[in-house]
ZANU-698978 format. One line per field, with one value per residue (C-alpha): residue number from 1; z, y, x. Coordinates in Angstrom, 3 decimals, decimal comma. Each point is the difference from the previous one (the first is absolute). Layout:
N
i = c(NUM / ...) $
Z = c(Z / ...) $
Y = c(Y / ...) $
X = c(X / ...) $
END
This chain:
115
i = c(1 / 2 / 3 / 4 / 5 / 6 / 7 / 8 / 9 / 10 / 11 / 12 / 13 / 14 / 15 / 16 / 17 / 18 / 19 / 20 / 21 / 22 / 23 / 24 / 25 / 26 / 27 / 28 / 29 / 30 / 31 / 32 / 33 / 34 / 35 / 36 / 37 / 38 / 39 / 40 / 41 / 42 / 43 / 44 / 45 / 46 / 47 / 48 / 49 / 50 / 51 / 52 / 53 / 54 / 55 / 56 / 57 / 58 / 59 / 60 / 61 / 62 / 63 / 64 / 65 / 66 / 67 / 68 / 69 / 70 / 71 / 72 / 73 / 74 / 75 / 76 / 77 / 78 / 79 / 80 / 81 / 82 / 83 / 84 / 85 / 86 / 87 / 88 / 89 / 90 / 91 / 92 / 93 / 94 / 95 / 96 / 97 / 98 / 99 / 100 / 101 / 102 / 103 / 104 / 105 / 106 / 107 / 108 / 109 / 110 / 111 / 112 / 113 / 114 / 115) $
Z = c(46,005 / -1,495 / -0,549 / -3,438 / 0,627 / 0,701 / -3,229 / -2,113 / 1,589 / -0,881 / -3,578 / -0,263 / 1,217 / -2,128 / -3,069 / 0,786 / 0,333 / -3,201 / -1,820 / 1,449 / -1,210 / -3,647 / -0,055 / 1,072 / -2,826 / -2,746 / 0,877 / -0,215 / -3,356 / -1,502 / -1,925 / 2,760 / 2,544 / -2,137 / -0,671 / 3,812 / 0,689 / -2,483 / 1,587 / 3,484 / -1,137 / -1,617 / 2,976 / 3,116 / 1,945 / -3,021 / 1,191 / -3,398 / -2,119 / 1,439 / -1,973 / -3,139 / 0,797 / 0,811 / -3,261 / -1,877 / 1,957 / -0,572 / -3,807 / -1,295 / -3,610 / -0,009 / 1,648 / -2,637 / -2,775 / 1,426 / 0,329 / -3,467 / -1,470 / 1,983 / -1,052 / -3,581 / 0,122 / 1,734 / -2,632 / -2,871 / 1,567 / 0,673 / -3,429 / -2,323 / -3,212 / -2,790 / -3,587 / -2,968 / -2,561 / -3,756 / -2,331 / 2,784 / 0,827 / 2,726 / -0,923 / 2,784 / -2,121 / -3,360 / -0,110 / 1,010 / -2,488 / -3,453 / -2,850 / -2,162 / -3,394 / -3,235 / -2,568 / -2,928 / 2,109 / 0,678 / -3,486 / -1,162 / 2,557 / -1,004 / -3,689 / 0,565 / 2,330 / -2,425 / -2,982) $
Y = c(24,974 / 0,690 / 3,608 / 1,572 / 0,166 / -4,039 / -0,401 / 2,083 / -1,708 / -3,441 / 1,234 / 1,212 / -3,326 / -2,040 / 2,221 / -0,342 / -3,869 / -0,040 / 1,911 / -2,270 / -2,912 / 1,419 / 0,964 / -3,623 / -1,431 / 2,384 / -1,144 / -3,510 / 0,651 / 1,241 / -2,536 / -0,348 / -0,439 / -2,809 / -1,615 / 0,085 / -1,380 / -2,927 / -0,666 / -0,099 / -2,750 / -2,132 / 0,558 / 1,477 / 0,651 / 1,342 / -2,067 / -1,043 / 3,137 / 2,824 / -0,855 / 0,027 / 3,275 / 1,676 / -1,265 / 1,622 / 3,149 / 0,565 / -1,063 / 0,668 / 0,489 / -3,229 / -1,885 / 1,426 / -1,008 / -3,496 / -0,479 / 1,174 / -2,241 / -3,043 / 0,585 / 0,477 / -3,285 / -1,867 / 1,228 / -1,231 / -3,346 / -0,381 / 1,390 / -2,479 / -0,797 / 2,037 / -1,280 / 1,746 / -1,809 / 0,581 / -2,256 / -2,461 / -0,406 / 1,384 / 2,303 / -0,816 / -2,806 / 1,286 / 1,728 / -2,966 / -2,362 / -0,954 / 1,159 / -2,753 / -0,369 / 1,075 / -2,822 / 2,220 / 0,767 / -3,724 / -0,957 / 2,568 / -1,150 / -3,711 / 0,553 / 2,302 / -2,698 / -2,854 / 1,648) $
X = c(-32,065 / 3,407 / 1,214 / 0,505 / 3,707 / 0,288 / -2,158 / 2,529 / 2,925 / -1,564 / -0,741 / 3,800 / 1,276 / -2,106 / 0,944 / 3,589 / -0,309 / -1,822 / 2,818 / 2,580 / -1,911 / -0,483 / 3,746 / 0,877 / -2,345 / 1,486 / 3,436 / -0,963 / -1,482 / 3,157 / 2,283 / 2,619 / -2,816 / -1,671 / 3,325 / 0,655 / -3,620 / 0,590 / 3,462 / -1,499 / -2,308 / 2,839 / 2,421 / -1,835 / 3,038 / 2,030 / 2,906 / 1,191 / -0,641 / 1,889 / 3,263 / -1,929 / -1,660 / 3,178 / 1,507 / -2,995 / 0,159 / 3,534 / -0,021 / -3,536 / 0,836 / 2,100 / -2,848 / -2,497 / 2,258 / 0,715 / -3,696 / -0,871 / 2,578 / -0,996 / -3,766 / 1,078 / 2,033 / -2,916 / -2,179 / 2,014 / 0,430 / -3,865 / -0,946 / -1,520 / 1,735 / -1,664 / 0,230 / -1,290 / -1,744 / 0,021 / -1,929 / -0,401 / 3,524 / 1,934 / 2,704 / 2,545 / 1,609 / -0,750 / 3,415 / 1,953 / -1,427 / 1,520 / -2,313 / -1,184 / 1,871 / -1,454 / -0,635 / 1,536 / 3,173 / 0,481 / -0,438 / 2,504 / 2,460 / -0,251 / 0,290 / 3,101 / 1,623 / -0,732 / 1,913) $
END
């Protein structure tokens, strides 16, 4: 049989291994860890991505601003055209139309011009 000291040493070794594994999992579940895992799936050797990583690390505010601007622009481009309807007619062209003439006004103008 094994001695009590050997069992305690095994328990300490397993506990240390468990804590190392737990720390590794916790690091992977952070935002940078998840991003790194996703990038590793896209480019396993990370051969094409280091220049982009370095640029983002050096200028994170600019990168966040550029990403926000690009996503806003993409949202504007992909947004469906919305038209407001009033009384069954679209209002987008209502302001550019010439209003119909009123018969009384036409009558006065034609009478005035004929004299």
